[in-house]
PyMOL Python script that loads the backbone (N, CA, C, O; Angstrom):
from pymol import cmd

cmd.read_pdbstr("""\
ATOM      1  N   UNK A   1       0.824  -1.159   0.000  1.00  0.00           N
ATOM      2  CA  UNK A   1       0.000   0.000   0.000  1.00  0.00           C
ATOM      3  C   UNK A   1       0.886   1.245   0.000  1.00  0.00           C
ATOM      4  O   UNK A   1       1.773   1.402   0.839  1.00  0.00           O
ATOM      5  N   UNK A   2       0.623   2.104  -0.945  1.00  0.00           N
ATOM      6  CA  UNK A   2       1.395   3.322  -1.082  1.00  0.00           C
ATOM      7  C   UNK A   2       0.732   4.450  -0.287  1.00  0.00           C
ATOM      8  O   UNK A   2      -0.490   4.591  -0.318  1.00  0.00           O
ATOM      9  N   UNK A   3       1.515   5.237   0.412  1.00  0.00           N
ATOM     10  CA  UNK A   3       0.964   6.332   1.205  1.00  0.00           C
ATOM     11  C   UNK A   3       0.440   7.417   0.262  1.00  0.00           C
ATOM     12  O   UNK A   3       1.144   7.859  -0.646  1.00  0.00           O
ATOM     13  N   UNK A   4      -0.812   7.840   0.492  1.00  0.00           N
ATOM     14  CA  UNK A   4      -1.367   8.867  -0.382  1.00  0.00           C
ATOM     15  C   UNK A   4      -1.907  10.081   0.370  1.00  0.00           C
ATOM     16  O   UNK A   4      -2.597  10.910  -0.223  1.00  0.00           O
ATOM     17  N   UNK A   5      -1.607  10.202   1.659  1.00  0.00           N
ATOM     18  CA  UNK A   5      -1.954  11.412   2.402  1.00  0.00           C
ATOM     19  C   UNK A   5      -0.719  11.867   3.164  1.00  0.00           C
ATOM     20  O   UNK A   5       0.132  11.062   3.541  1.00  0.00           O
ATOM     21  N   UNK A   6      -0.640  13.153   3.378  1.00  0.00           N
ATOM     22  CA  UNK A   6       0.522  13.735   4.042  1.00  0.00           C
ATOM     23  C   UNK A   6       0.494  13.574   5.553  1.00  0.00           C
ATOM     24  O   UNK A   6      -0.469  13.064   6.127  1.00  0.00           O
ATOM     25  N   UNK A   7       1.570  14.020   6.180  1.00  0.00           N
ATOM     26  CA  UNK A   7       1.710  13.891   7.625  1.00  0.00           C
ATOM     27  C   UNK A   7       0.693  14.750   8.371  1.00  0.00           C
ATOM     28  O   UNK A   7       0.082  14.287   9.333  1.00  0.00           O
ATOM     29  N   UNK A   8       0.507  15.990   7.939  1.00  0.00           N
ATOM     30  CA  UNK A   8      -0.453  16.877   8.607  1.00  0.00           C
ATOM     31  C   UNK A   8      -1.872  16.340   8.446  1.00  0.00           C
ATOM     32  O   UNK A   8      -2.656  16.354   9.395  1.00  0.00           O
ATOM     33  N   UNK A   9      -2.196  15.872   7.256  1.00  0.00           N
ATOM     34  CA  UNK A   9      -3.517  15.296   7.010  1.00  0.00           C
ATOM     35  C   UNK A   9      -3.732  14.060   7.876  1.00  0.00           C
ATOM     36  O   UNK A   9      -4.824  13.859   8.409  1.00  0.00           O
ATOM     37  N   UNK A  10      -2.715  13.244   8.017  1.00  0.00           N
ATOM     38  CA  UNK A  10      -2.817  12.046   8.846  1.00  0.00           C
ATOM     39  C   UNK A  10      -3.028  12.418  10.312  1.00  0.00           C
ATOM     40  O   UNK A  10      -3.823  11.784  11.006  1.00  0.00           O
ATOM     41  N   UNK A  11      -2.329  13.432  10.780  1.00  0.00           N
ATOM     42  CA  UNK A  11      -2.478  13.876  12.160  1.00  0.00           C
ATOM     43  C   UNK A  11      -3.890  14.394  12.414  1.00  0.00           C
ATOM     44  O   UNK A  11      -4.483  14.103  13.453  1.00  0.00           O
ATOM     45  N   UNK A  12      -4.425  15.156  11.476  1.00  0.00           N
ATOM     46  CA  UNK A  12      -5.793  15.676  11.602  1.00  0.00           C
ATOM     47  C   UNK A  12      -6.803  14.536  11.606  1.00  0.00           C
ATOM     48  O   UNK A  12      -7.764  14.564  12.374  1.00  0.00           O
ATOM     49  N   UNK A  13      -6.596  13.535  10.757  1.00  0.00           N
ATOM     50  CA  UNK A  13      -7.503  12.384  10.718  1.00  0.00           C
ATOM     51  C   UNK A  13      -7.478  11.608  12.038  1.00  0.00           C
ATOM     52  O   UNK A  13      -8.519  11.152  12.512  1.00  0.00           O
ATOM     53  N   UNK A  14      -6.302  11.462  12.621  1.00  0.00           N
ATOM     54  CA  UNK A  14      -6.206  10.738  13.890  1.00  0.00           C
ATOM     55  C   UNK A  14      -6.921  11.502  14.998  1.00  0.00           C
ATOM     56  O   UNK A  14      -7.683  10.913  15.765  1.00  0.00           O
ATOM     57  N   UNK A  15      -6.684  12.802  15.088  1.00  0.00           N
ATOM     58  CA  UNK A  15      -7.305  13.623  16.127  1.00  0.00           C
ATOM     59  C   UNK A  15      -8.828  13.634  15.964  1.00  0.00           C
ATOM     60  O   UNK A  15      -9.553  13.399  16.930  1.00  0.00           O
ATOM     61  N   UNK A  16      -9.309  13.901  14.767  1.00  0.00           N
ATOM     62  CA  UNK A  16     -10.761  13.942  14.531  1.00  0.00           C
ATOM     63  C   UNK A  16     -11.391  12.567  14.730  1.00  0.00           C
ATOM     64  O   UNK A  16     -12.477  12.456  15.300  1.00  0.00           O
ATOM     65  N   UNK A  17     -10.718  11.531  14.267  1.00  0.00           N
ATOM     66  CA  UNK A  17     -11.238  10.176  14.433  1.00  0.00           C
ATOM     67  C   UNK A  17     -11.347   9.770  15.892  1.00  0.00           C
ATOM     68  O   UNK A  17     -12.336   9.158  16.295  1.00  0.00           O
ATOM     69  N   UNK A  18     -10.334  10.106  16.688  1.00  0.00           N
ATOM     70  CA  UNK A  18     -10.389   9.790  18.111  1.00  0.00           C
ATOM     71  C   UNK A  18     -11.489  10.585  18.820  1.00  0.00           C
ATOM     72  O   UNK A  18     -12.136  10.078  19.736  1.00  0.00           O
ATOM     73  N   UNK A  19     -11.692  11.822  18.393  1.00  0.00           N
ATOM     74  CA  UNK A  19     -12.756  12.634  18.977  1.00  0.00           C
ATOM     75  C   UNK A  19     -14.126  12.035  18.676  1.00  0.00           C
ATOM     76  O   UNK A  19     -14.951  11.871  19.574  1.00  0.00           O
ATOM     77  N   UNK A  20     -14.361  11.709  17.409  1.00  0.00           N
ATOM     78  CA  UNK A  20     -15.640  11.090  17.011  1.00  0.00           C
ATOM     79  C   UNK A  20     -15.824   9.762  17.728  1.00  0.00           C
ATOM     80  O   UNK A  20     -16.918   9.447  18.198  1.00  0.00           O
ATOM     81  N   UNK A  21     -14.763   8.994  17.808  1.00  0.00           N
ATOM     82  CA  UNK A  21     -14.826   7.693  18.473  1.00  0.00           C
ATOM     83  C   UNK A  21     -15.186   7.842  19.952  1.00  0.00           C
ATOM     84  O   UNK A  21     -16.021   7.093  20.459  1.00  0.00           O
ATOM     85  N   UNK A  22     -14.577   8.784  20.640  1.00  0.00           N
ATOM     86  CA  UNK A  22     -14.848   8.980  22.068  1.00  0.00           C
ATOM     87  C   UNK A  22     -16.270   9.488  22.312  1.00  0.00           C
ATOM     88  O   UNK A  22     -16.963   8.998  23.203  1.00  0.00           O
ATOM     89  N   UNK A  23     -16.698  10.461  21.526  1.00  0.00           N
ATOM     90  CA  UNK A  23     -18.023  11.051  21.731  1.00  0.00           C
ATOM     91  C   UNK A  23     -19.120  10.020  21.498  1.00  0.00           C
ATOM     92  O   UNK A  23     -20.024   9.873  22.320  1.00  0.00           O
ATOM     93  N   UNK A  24     -19.042   9.313  20.388  1.00  0.00           N
ATOM     94  CA  UNK A  24     -20.134   8.406  20.065  1.00  0.00           C
ATOM     95  C   UNK A  24     -20.053   7.075  20.817  1.00  0.00           C
ATOM     96  O   UNK A  24     -21.056   6.370  20.926  1.00  0.00           O
ATOM     97  N   UNK A  25     -18.886   6.726  21.330  1.00  0.00           N
ATOM     98  CA  UNK A  25     -18.813   5.569  22.217  1.00  0.00           C
ATOM     99  C   UNK A  25     -19.501   5.891  23.540  1.00  0.00           C
ATOM    100  O   UNK A  25     -20.200   5.050  24.104  1.00  0.00           O
ATOM    101  N   UNK A  26     -19.298   7.111  24.030  1.00  0.00           N
ATOM    102  CA  UNK A  26     -19.971   7.526  25.270  1.00  0.00           C
ATOM    103  C   UNK A  26     -21.486   7.591  25.071  1.00  0.00           C
ATOM    104  O   UNK A  26     -22.248   7.172  25.942  1.00  0.00           O
ATOM    105  N   UNK A  27     -21.912   8.111  23.937  1.00  0.00           N
ATOM    106  CA  UNK A  27     -23.353   8.172  23.663  1.00  0.00           C
ATOM    107  C   UNK A  27     -23.946   6.778  23.475  1.00  0.00           C
ATOM    108  O   UNK A  27     -25.073   6.515  23.893  1.00  0.00           O
ATOM    109  N   UNK A  28     -23.185   5.894  22.848  1.00  0.00           N
ATOM    110  CA  UNK A  28     -23.665   4.526  22.629  1.00  0.00           C
ATOM    111  C   UNK A  28     -23.781   3.771  23.958  1.00  0.00           C
ATOM    112  O   UNK A  28     -24.649   2.912  24.111  1.00  0.00           O
ATOM    113  N   UNK A  29     -22.915   4.090  24.907  1.00  0.00           N
ATOM    114  CA  UNK A  29     -22.985   3.442  26.224  1.00  0.00           C
ATOM    115  C   UNK A  29     -24.275   3.818  26.956  1.00  0.00           C
ATOM    116  O   UNK A  29     -24.811   3.024  27.730  1.00  0.00           O
ATOM    117  N   UNK A  30     -24.768   5.030  26.707  1.00  0.00           N
ATOM    118  CA  UNK A  30     -26.008   5.464  27.357  1.00  0.00           C
ATOM    119  C   UNK A  30     -27.247   4.952  26.629  1.00  0.00           C
ATOM    120  O   UNK A  30     -28.255   4.629  27.257  1.00  0.00           O
ATOM    121  N   UNK A  31     -27.165   4.880  25.299  1.00  0.00           N
ATOM    122  CA  UNK A  31     -28.312   4.447  24.495  1.00  0.00           C
ATOM    123  C   UNK A  31     -27.866   3.359  23.511  1.00  0.00           C
ATOM    124  O   UNK A  31     -27.635   3.658  22.339  1.00  0.00           O
ATOM    125  N   UNK A  32     -27.742   2.132  23.950  1.00  0.00           N
ATOM    126  CA  UNK A  32     -27.230   1.067  23.075  1.00  0.00           C
ATOM    127  C   UNK A  32     -28.207   0.640  21.973  1.00  0.00           C
ATOM    128  O   UNK A  32     -27.829  -0.118  21.080  1.00  0.00           O
ATOM    129  N   UNK A  33     -29.422   1.101  22.022  1.00  0.00           N
ATOM    130  CA  UNK A  33     -30.409   0.717  21.013  1.00  0.00           C
ATOM    131  C   UNK A  33     -30.329   1.581  19.751  1.00  0.00           C
ATOM    132  O   UNK A  33     -31.024   1.304  18.774  1.00  0.00           O
ATOM    133  N   UNK A  34     -29.500   2.614  19.759  1.00  0.00           N
ATOM    134  CA  UNK A  34     -29.369   3.486  18.593  1.00  0.00           C
ATOM    135  C   UNK A  34     -28.332   2.918  17.640  1.00  0.00           C
ATOM    136  O   UNK A  34     -27.148   2.866  17.974  1.00  0.00           O
ATOM    137  N   UNK A  35     -28.758   2.493  16.467  1.00  0.00           N
ATOM    138  CA  UNK A  35     -27.848   1.911  15.484  1.00  0.00           C
ATOM    139  C   UNK A  35     -26.956   2.929  14.800  1.00  0.00           C
ATOM    140  O   UNK A  35     -25.876   2.586  14.318  1.00  0.00           O
ATOM    141  N   UNK A  36     -27.403   4.192  14.751  1.00  0.00           N
ATOM    142  CA  UNK A  36     -26.608   5.216  14.074  1.00  0.00           C
ATOM    143  C   UNK A  36     -25.293   5.475  14.814  1.00  0.00           C
ATOM    144  O   UNK A  36     -24.296   5.855  14.200  1.00  0.00           O
ATOM    145  N   UNK A  37     -25.293   5.271  16.125  1.00  0.00           N
ATOM    146  CA  UNK A  37     -24.062   5.473  16.880  1.00  0.00           C
ATOM    147  C   UNK A  37     -22.995   4.459  16.471  1.00  0.00           C
ATOM    148  O   UNK A  37     -21.809   4.786  16.417  1.00  0.00           O
ATOM    149  N   UNK A  38     -23.415   3.240  16.188  1.00  0.00           N
ATOM    150  CA  UNK A  38     -22.446   2.227  15.749  1.00  0.00           C
ATOM    151  C   UNK A  38     -21.800   2.621  14.427  1.00  0.00           C
ATOM    152  O   UNK A  38     -20.597   2.436  14.237  1.00  0.00           O
ATOM    153  N   UNK A  39     -22.593   3.158  13.524  1.00  0.00           N
ATOM    154  CA  UNK A  39     -22.062   3.599  12.232  1.00  0.00           C
ATOM    155  C   UNK A  39     -21.035   4.704  12.428  1.00  0.00           C
ATOM    156  O   UNK A  39     -19.972   4.688  11.806  1.00  0.00           O
ATOM    157  N   UNK A  40     -21.347   5.653  13.282  1.00  0.00           N
ATOM    158  CA  UNK A  40     -20.416   6.752  13.523  1.00  0.00           C
ATOM    159  C   UNK A  40     -19.162   6.290  14.267  1.00  0.00           C
ATOM    160  O   UNK A  40     -18.077   6.825  14.039  1.00  0.00           O
ATOM    161  N   UNK A  41     -19.300   5.307  15.149  1.00  0.00           N
ATOM    162  CA  UNK A  41     -18.122   4.733  15.819  1.00  0.00           C
ATOM    163  C   UNK A  41     -17.212   4.075  14.797  1.00  0.00           C
ATOM    164  O   UNK A  41     -15.992   4.225  14.863  1.00  0.00           O
ATOM    165  N   UNK A  42     -17.796   3.347  13.853  1.00  0.00           N
ATOM    166  CA  UNK A  42     -16.978   2.699  12.815  1.00  0.00           C
ATOM    167  C   UNK A  42     -16.312   3.724  11.902  1.00  0.00           C
ATOM    168  O   UNK A  42     -15.172   3.532  11.479  1.00  0.00           O
ATOM    169  N   UNK A  43     -17.016   4.806  11.599  1.00  0.00           N
ATOM    170  CA  UNK A  43     -16.413   5.853  10.767  1.00  0.00           C
ATOM    171  C   UNK A  43     -15.248   6.536  11.485  1.00  0.00           C
ATOM    172  O   UNK A  43     -14.226   6.836  10.867  1.00  0.00           O
ATOM    173  N   UNK A  44     -15.399   6.777  12.774  1.00  0.00           N
ATOM    174  CA  UNK A  44     -14.304   7.359  13.542  1.00  0.00           C
ATOM    175  C   UNK A  44     -13.096   6.433  13.608  1.00  0.00           C
ATOM    176  O   UNK A  44     -11.955   6.881  13.495  1.00  0.00           O
ATOM    177  N   UNK A  45     -13.352   5.141  13.792  1.00  0.00           N
ATOM    178  CA  UNK A  45     -12.259   4.161  13.822  1.00  0.00           C
ATOM    179  C   UNK A  45     -11.571   4.075  12.461  1.00  0.00           C
ATOM    180  O   UNK A  45     -10.356   3.897  12.382  1.00  0.00           O
ATOM    181  N   UNK A  46     -12.356   4.203  11.392  1.00  0.00           N
ATOM    182  CA  UNK A  46     -11.779   4.163  10.045  1.00  0.00           C
ATOM    183  C   UNK A  46     -10.857   5.358   9.824  1.00  0.00           C
ATOM    184  O   UNK A  46      -9.797   5.219   9.214  1.00  0.00           O
ATOM    185  N   UNK A  47     -11.253   6.529  10.315  1.00  0.00           N
ATOM    186  CA  UNK A  47     -10.409   7.720  10.154  1.00  0.00           C
ATOM    187  C   UNK A  47      -9.115   7.594  10.962  1.00  0.00           C
ATOM    188  O   UNK A  47      -8.061   8.041  10.511  1.00  0.00           O
ATOM    189  N   UNK A  48      -9.187   6.999  12.132  1.00  0.00           N
ATOM    190  CA  UNK A  48      -7.973   6.767  12.923  1.00  0.00           C
ATOM    191  C   UNK A  48      -7.047   5.810  12.170  1.00  0.00           C
ATOM    192  O   UNK A  48      -5.840   6.043  12.095  1.00  0.00           O
ATOM    193  N   UNK A  49      -7.602   4.749  11.620  1.00  0.00           N
ATOM    194  CA  UNK A  49      -6.791   3.779  10.876  1.00  0.00           C
ATOM    195  C   UNK A  49      -6.172   4.417   9.638  1.00  0.00           C
ATOM    196  O   UNK A  49      -5.010   4.159   9.325  1.00  0.00           O
ATOM    197  N   UNK A  50      -6.939   5.252   8.927  1.00  0.00           N
ATOM    198  CA  UNK A  50      -6.393   5.944   7.750  1.00  0.00           C
ATOM    199  C   UNK A  50      -5.228   6.839   8.146  1.00  0.00           C
ATOM    200  O   UNK A  50      -4.231   6.915   7.428  1.00  0.00           O
ATOM    201  N   UNK A  51      -5.347   7.513   9.277  1.00  0.00           N
ATOM    202  CA  UNK A  51      -4.266   8.385   9.723  1.00  0.00           C
ATOM    203  C   UNK A  51      -3.028   7.615  10.132  1.00  0.00           C
ATOM    204  O   UNK A  51      -1.908   8.067   9.898  1.00  0.00           O
ATOM    205  N   UNK A  52      -3.218   6.458  10.739  1.00  0.00           N
ATOM    206  CA  UNK A  52      -2.072   5.660  11.181  1.00  0.00           C
ATOM    207  C   UNK A  52      -1.306   5.082   9.989  1.00  0.00           C
ATOM    208  O   UNK A  52      -0.078   5.157   9.948  1.00  0.00           O
ATOM    209  N   UNK A  53      -2.020   4.507   9.023  1.00  0.00           N
ATOM    210  CA  UNK A  53      -1.344   3.892   7.879  1.00  0.00           C
ATOM    211  C   UNK A  53      -1.089   4.876   6.737  1.00  0.00           C
ATOM    212  O   UNK A  53      -0.397   4.550   5.772  1.00  0.00           O
ATOM    213  N   UNK A  54      -1.659   6.100   6.854  1.00  0.00           N
ATOM    214  CA  UNK A  54      -1.497   7.159   5.854  1.00  0.00           C
ATOM    215  C   UNK A  54      -1.950   6.726   4.470  1.00  0.00           C
ATOM    216  O   UNK A  54      -1.310   7.048   3.469  1.00  0.00           O
ATOM    217  N   UNK A  55      -3.046   6.002   4.417  1.00  0.00           N
ATOM    218  CA  UNK A  55      -3.639   5.582   3.146  1.00  0.00           C
ATOM    219  C   UNK A  55      -5.143   5.773   3.230  1.00  0.00           C
ATOM    220  O   UNK A  55      -5.786   5.292   4.164  1.00  0.00           O
ATOM    221  N   UNK A  56      -5.704   6.476   2.252  1.00  0.00           N
ATOM    222  CA  UNK A  56      -7.144   6.692   2.199  1.00  0.00           C
ATOM    223  C   UNK A  56      -7.677   6.058   0.915  1.00  0.00           C
ATOM    224  O   UNK A  56      -7.268   6.457  -0.176  1.00  0.00           O
ATOM    225  N   UNK A  57      -8.578   5.079   1.019  1.00  0.00           N
ATOM    226  CA  UNK A  57      -9.089   4.427  -0.192  1.00  0.00           C
ATOM    227  C   UNK A  57      -9.891   5.376  -1.084  1.00  0.00           C
ATOM    228  O   UNK A  57      -9.852   5.240  -2.307  1.00  0.00           O
ATOM    229  N   UNK A  58     -10.608   6.323  -0.506  1.00  0.00           N
ATOM    230  CA  UNK A  58     -11.371   7.258  -1.332  1.00  0.00           C
ATOM    231  C   UNK A  58     -10.460   8.202  -2.108  1.00  0.00           C
ATOM    232  O   UNK A  58     -10.757   8.539  -3.254  1.00  0.00           O
ATOM    233  N   UNK A  59      -9.374   8.628  -1.510  1.00  0.00           N
ATOM    234  CA  UNK A  59      -8.407   9.462  -2.218  1.00  0.00           C
ATOM    235  C   UNK A  59      -7.776   8.684  -3.365  1.00  0.00           C
ATOM    236  O   UNK A  59      -7.574   9.228  -4.450  1.00  0.00           O
ATOM    237  N   UNK A  60      -7.466   7.426  -3.131  1.00  0.00           N
ATOM    238  CA  UNK A  60      -6.899   6.575  -4.179  1.00  0.00           C
ATOM    239  C   UNK A  60      -7.881   6.396  -5.333  1.00  0.00           C
ATOM    240  O   UNK A  60      -7.493   6.464  -6.499  1.00  0.00           O
ATOM    241  N   UNK A  61      -9.141   6.170  -5.009  1.00  0.00           N
ATOM    242  CA  UNK A  61     -10.171   6.013  -6.032  1.00  0.00           C
ATOM    243  C   UNK A  61     -10.335   7.291  -6.838  1.00  0.00           C
ATOM    244  O   UNK A  61     -10.440   7.238  -8.063  1.00  0.00           O
ATOM    245  N   UNK A  62     -10.357   8.445  -6.165  1.00  0.00           N
ATOM    246  CA  UNK A  62     -10.479   9.717  -6.852  1.00  0.00           C
ATOM    247  C   UNK A  62      -9.291   9.959  -7.774  1.00  0.00           C
ATOM    248  O   UNK A  62      -9.467  10.423  -8.900  1.00  0.00           O
ATOM    249  N   UNK A  63      -8.082   9.648  -7.308  1.00  0.00           N
ATOM    250  CA  UNK A  63      -6.887   9.845  -8.140  1.00  0.00           C
ATOM    251  C   UNK A  63      -6.902   8.935  -9.359  1.00  0.00           C
ATOM    252  O   UNK A  63      -6.512   9.351 -10.449  1.00  0.00           O
ATOM    253  N   UNK A  64      -7.347   7.701  -9.183  1.00  0.00           N
ATOM    254  CA  UNK A  64      -7.417   6.785 -10.326  1.00  0.00           C
ATOM    255  C   UNK A  64      -8.456   7.238 -11.348  1.00  0.00           C
ATOM    256  O   UNK A  64      -8.201   7.194 -12.552  1.00  0.00           O
ATOM    257  N   UNK A  65      -9.623   7.671 -10.877  1.00  0.00           N
ATOM    258  CA  UNK A  65     -10.660   8.158 -11.800  1.00  0.00           C
ATOM    259  C   UNK A  65     -10.194   9.410 -12.517  1.00  0.00           C
ATOM    260  O   UNK A  65     -10.459   9.580 -13.707  1.00  0.00           O
ATOM    261  N   UNK A  66      -9.506  10.280 -11.811  1.00  0.00           N
ATOM    262  CA  UNK A  66      -8.993  11.509 -12.400  1.00  0.00           C
ATOM    263  C   UNK A  66      -7.939  11.185 -13.457  1.00  0.00           C
ATOM    264  O   UNK A  66      -7.925  11.802 -14.522  1.00  0.00           O
ATOM    265  N   UNK A  67      -7.073  10.241 -13.181  1.00  0.00           N
ATOM    266  CA  UNK A  67      -6.055   9.819 -14.133  1.00  0.00           C
ATOM    267  C   UNK A  67      -6.702   9.187 -15.354  1.00  0.00           C
ATOM    268  O   UNK A  67      -6.273   9.427 -16.482  1.00  0.00           O
ATOM    269  N   UNK A  68      -7.744   8.372 -15.132  1.00  0.00           N
ATOM    270  CA  UNK A  68      -8.457   7.725 -16.226  1.00  0.00           C
ATOM    271  C   UNK A  68      -9.113   8.772 -17.129  1.00  0.00           C
ATOM    272  O   UNK A  68      -9.073   8.644 -18.352  1.00  0.00           O
ATOM    273  N   UNK A  69      -9.711   9.799 -16.539  1.00  0.00           N
ATOM    274  CA  UNK A  69     -10.345  10.854 -17.321  1.00  0.00           C
ATOM    275  C   UNK A  69      -9.322  11.661 -18.099  1.00  0.00           C
ATOM    276  O   UNK A  69      -9.608  12.091 -19.216  1.00  0.00           O
ATOM    277  N   UNK A  70      -8.140  11.879 -17.542  1.00  0.00           N
ATOM    278  CA  UNK A  70      -7.098  12.608 -18.257  1.00  0.00           C
ATOM    279  C   UNK A  70      -6.601  11.814 -19.452  1.00  0.00           C
ATOM    280  O   UNK A  70      -6.303  12.392 -20.497  1.00  0.00           O
ATOM    281  N   UNK A  71      -6.508  10.494 -19.313  1.00  0.00           N
ATOM    282  CA  UNK A  71      -6.075   9.663 -20.441  1.00  0.00           C
ATOM    283  C   UNK A  71      -7.110   9.682 -21.551  1.00  0.00           C
ATOM    284  O   UNK A  71      -6.751   9.722 -22.728  1.00  0.00           O
ATOM    285  N   UNK A  72      -8.395   9.655 -21.196  1.00  0.00           N
ATOM    286  CA  UNK A  72      -9.445   9.702 -22.200  1.00  0.00           C
ATOM    287  C   UNK A  72      -9.437  11.026 -22.950  1.00  0.00           C
ATOM    288  O   UNK A  72      -9.594  11.044 -24.170  1.00  0.00           O
ATOM    289  N   UNK A  73      -9.258  12.124 -22.244  1.00  0.00           N
ATOM    290  CA  UNK A  73      -9.269  13.422 -22.908  1.00  0.00           C
ATOM    291  C   UNK A  73      -8.036  13.608 -23.784  1.00  0.00           C
ATOM    292  O   UNK A  73      -8.111  14.294 -24.803  1.00  0.00           O
ATOM    293  N   UNK A  74      -6.908  13.015 -23.415  1.00  0.00           N
ATOM    294  CA  UNK A  74      -5.721  13.136 -24.253  1.00  0.00           C
ATOM    295  C   UNK A  74      -5.841  12.285 -25.506  1.00  0.00           C
ATOM    296  O   UNK A  74      -5.217  12.592 -26.522  1.00  0.00           O
ATOM    297  N   UNK A  75      -6.634  11.220 -25.449  1.00  0.00           N
ATOM    298  CA  UNK A  75      -6.842  10.397 -26.634  1.00  0.00           C
ATOM    299  C   UNK A  75      -7.780  11.102 -27.615  1.00  0.00           C
ATOM    300  O   UNK A  75      -7.681  10.898 -28.825  1.00  0.00           O
ATOM    301  N   UNK A  76      -8.679  11.919 -27.102  1.00  0.00           N
ATOM    302  CA  UNK A  76      -9.618  12.617 -27.970  1.00  0.00           C
ATOM    303  C   UNK A  76      -8.967  13.792 -28.685  1.00  0.00           C
ATOM    304  O   UNK A  76      -9.304  14.076 -29.835  1.00  0.00           O
ATOM    305  N   UNK A  77      -8.067  14.459 -28.043  1.00  0.00           N
ATOM    306  CA  UNK A  77      -7.395  15.600 -28.665  1.00  0.00           C
ATOM    307  C   UNK A  77      -5.975  15.194 -28.996  1.00  0.00           C
ATOM    308  O   UNK A  77      -5.148  15.000 -28.104  1.00  0.00           O
ATOM    309  N   UNK A  78      -5.698  15.067 -30.266  1.00  0.00           N
ATOM    310  CA  UNK A  78      -4.347  14.716 -30.707  1.00  0.00           C
ATOM    311  C   UNK A  78      -3.473  15.964 -30.672  1.00  0.00           C
ATOM    312  O   UNK A  78      -3.964  17.076 -30.867  1.00  0.00           O
ATOM    313  N   UNK A  79      -2.219  15.786 -30.431  1.00  0.00           N
ATOM    314  CA  UNK A  79      -1.285  16.892 -30.409  1.00  0.00           C
ATOM    315  C   UNK A  79      -0.864  17.295 -31.828  1.00  0.00           C
ATOM    316  O   UNK A  79      -0.178  18.300 -32.013  1.00  0.00           O
ATOM    317  N   UNK A  80      -1.270  16.522 -32.807  1.00  0.00           N
ATOM    318  CA  UNK A  80      -0.925  16.828 -34.193  1.00  0.00           C
ATOM    319  C   UNK A  80      -1.731  18.029 -34.658  1.00  0.00           C
ATOM    320  O   UNK A  80      -2.939  18.102 -34.429  1.00  0.00           O
ATOM    321  N   UNK A  81      -1.073  18.950 -35.297  1.00  0.00           N
ATOM    322  CA  UNK A  81      -1.776  20.105 -35.851  1.00  0.00           C
ATOM    323  C   UNK A  81      -1.959  19.854 -37.340  1.00  0.00           C
ATOM    324  O   UNK A  81      -1.044  19.420 -38.039  1.00  0.00           O
ATOM    325  N   UNK A  82      -3.169  20.141 -37.799  1.00  0.00           N
ATOM    326  CA  UNK A  82      -3.452  19.985 -39.218  1.00  0.00           C
ATOM    327  C   UNK A  82      -2.818  21.132 -40.012  1.00  0.00           C
ATOM    328  O   UNK A  82      -2.906  22.299 -39.630  1.00  0.00           O
ATOM    329  N   UNK A  83      -2.193  20.773 -41.100  1.00  0.00           N
ATOM    330  CA  UNK A  83      -1.511  21.761 -41.921  1.00  0.00           C
ATOM    331  C   UNK A  83      -2.355  22.008 -43.146  1.00  0.00           C
ATOM    332  O   UNK A  83      -2.798  21.069 -43.808  1.00  0.00           O
ATOM    333  N   UNK A  84      -2.575  23.257 -43.444  1.00  0.00           N
ATOM    334  CA  UNK A  84      -3.333  23.618 -44.620  1.00  0.00           C
ATOM    335  C   UNK A  84      -2.445  23.471 -45.854  1.00  0.00           C
ATOM    336  O   UNK A  84      -1.424  24.152 -45.950  1.00  0.00           O
ATOM    337  N   UNK A  85      -2.807  22.594 -46.807  1.00  0.00           N
ATOM    338  CA  UNK A  85      -1.911  22.329 -47.940  1.00  0.00           C
ATOM    339  C   UNK A  85      -1.885  23.471 -48.947  1.00  0.00           C
ATOM    340  O   UNK A  85      -1.009  23.442 -49.812  1.00  0.00           O
ATOM    341  N   UNK A  86      -2.738  24.450 -48.921  1.00  0.00           N
ATOM    342  CA  UNK A  86      -2.751  25.478 -49.940  1.00  0.00           C
ATOM    343  C   UNK A  86      -1.805  26.605 -49.692  1.00  0.00           C
ATOM    344  O   UNK A  86      -1.731  27.537 -50.493  1.00  0.00           O
TER     345      UNK A  86
END
""", "prot")
cmd.dss("prot")
cmd.show_as("cartoon", "prot")
cmd.util.cbc("prot")
cmd.orient("prot")
């Protein structure tokens, strides 16, 4: 896995992920019947993991789609200039 986020971005993801994880774990402890808290706990844990390994799958997907679109547009526009024979 290639690192695709910077150090500052990783630090922000870890801090925000731990905050979300702590807040919604505390809320889930009071109201365990709320399923939305579990989703938010998993999202916070995912952000912590992304910050630790410095790899974000959504960033990778966006970069690949962007690269794919650039290749398609370069195939449509040739760098050859048409010369007027007259």
